[in-house]
C-alpha positions, 0 to 999 in steps of 0.5 A: 855600493857604499852605505855612507856618503858625505856630500859637500856644499862649499860657499864662498862668503865675500862680504860682512852680513852677506846671505847665500842662497844654494840649491842642490841635489843629493846623491841619487844612490843614497836613501836618507840624510842622517846628519849635516856638519858646518865647516868653517875655517875662522872660529870668528866667523861662527858667531851669530851666523845662520843656516836654513835648510830645506829638503824636497821643500820640507824645512829641516832647519829654519833660516835662524838656526844658528851655525854654532850648533851645527860645527864644532872645534877640531877637537872632536873626533870626526865621527861625532862631529856631525848634528844627527837628525833623530828621524829618518829623512828621505833624501833620494835625489832630493831637491836642496835649498838653503840660505847662509847668512854670515853674522859679523855685521849683526853681532849679539848685543853685548855690555859695553859697560852701559845699562842696555836696558834703558834707551838713552841715545846720548849714551849708547850708539845703538847702530855701531854697537849692533855692528852696522858699520864695524866688524866687531869680530875680525873676520877676514873675508873671503872665507869658504863655508863647507856644509857636509851632507851625511848620506846613508842607505842605512 
């Protein structure tokens, strides 16, 4: 039997701000999860996206964990793309639960020339500034998110 396997979880994001819950089971032939890597086809879709991840009801990543911390560009070597967990995490037939949230509807606030520290409803439309009615990053929908789990026996 091989010592390593890369298990994939594929999600389809269809709309701005969509939250997708997913469930699965780790491959029973592997004892540990060594790392995780999130692949998104559009760099614009990475901004403000979050991923929560639990294994056997133990939280590995909280629901507000930024996806940009779990992904990297194409010019990174494949063997260094994964976020490696510092400790051994038991995965043998473990139950996976997670939640992915698209960040294009609620981007981080940016300075548009106004003083964001002072609330003046006449000057700044906070609903539009926060992206409630727009897609400020220009993300094209639908797109697929692939969550890659690095399973190992080592």
